[in-house]
C-alpha positions in Angstrom: 122.7 31.7 74.0 122.2 30.5 77.5 123.6 32.5 80.4 123.4 31.6 84.0 122.5 34.4 86.5 122.7 34.2 90.2 119.4 34.6 92.2 119.7 35.8 95.8 116.9 34.3 97.8 115.4 35.8 101.0 112.9 34.7 103.7 110.2 37.3 104.5 107.6 34.9 106.0 105.0 34.2 105.0 106.6 34.6 101.5 110.0 34.3 100.0 111.5 36.6 97.5 114.5 36.9 95.3 116.5 39.2 93.1 119.2 39.1 90.5 122.2 41.2 91.7 123.4 41.6 88.1 120.0 42.9 86.9 118.6 46.0 88.7 114.9 45.7 89.4 114.6 42.1 88.4 112.8 40.4 91.3 110.5 37.5 91.9 108.5 36.0 94.8 106.6 33.0 95.9 105.1 31.0 98.8 108.1 28.6 98.8 111.7 28.7 97.9 111.0 26.3 95.1 108.3 28.6 93.8 110.7 31.6 93.8 113.3 29.7 91.8 110.6 28.5 89.4 109.2 32.0 89.0 112.7 33.4 88.6 113.1 31.9 85.1 110.1 33.8 83.9 111.2 37.0 85.6 114.6 36.7 84.0 113.2 36.1 80.5 110.8 39.1 80.8 113.6 41.3 82.0 115.9 40.3 79.1 113.1 40.7 76.5 112.1 44.1 77.9 115.5 45.6 78.5 117.0 44.8 75.1 120.5 44.5 76.5 121.7 43.1 79.8 125.1 42.9 81.5 126.9 39.5 81.4 126.4 37.4 84.6 129.1 37.5 87.2 130.3 34.5 89.1 129.0 34.3 92.8 132.4 35.3 94.3 132.4 38.5 92.3 128.8 39.2 93.3 129.7 38.6 97.0 132.7 40.9 96.7 130.5 43.8 95.3 130.2 46.3 98.2 126.6 47.1 97.3 125.6 43.4 97.6 127.9 42.7 100.6 126.4 45.6 102.5 123.0 44.1 102.3 123.9 40.5 103.3 122.5 39.2 106.5 123.9 35.7 106.4 120.6 34.0 105.9 120.5 34.3 102.1 120.5 31.4 99.7 121.7 31.6 96.2 120.5 29.7 93.1 121.7 29.6 89.5 119.0 30.4 87.0 119.4 29.9 83.2 118.3 32.5 80.8 116.9 31.2 77.5 115.5 34.5 76.2 117.4 36.4 73.6 117.6 40.2 74.0 115.5 41.9 71.3 116.0 45.4 70.0 113.3 47.9 70.5 112.0 49.7 67.4 
């Protein structure tokens, strides 16, 4: 199944970075915003494969209403939708 997770993008010149609010510890970076979004797909796939189970994605309004996320917003963030194509696998 394909799920769509929200990526929060941030400017930390000379690089950009992003994280998935729904997936603790799942981050990515790059020299451009486009690179961050492109790298996010791979980071998301690796996170899903390694974790074995992931929470379902929340819509952006629910993410923005989350006090933990809202407390860290500066007003300069961008958000991108990133599709997951990886299936969670069970660890044996």
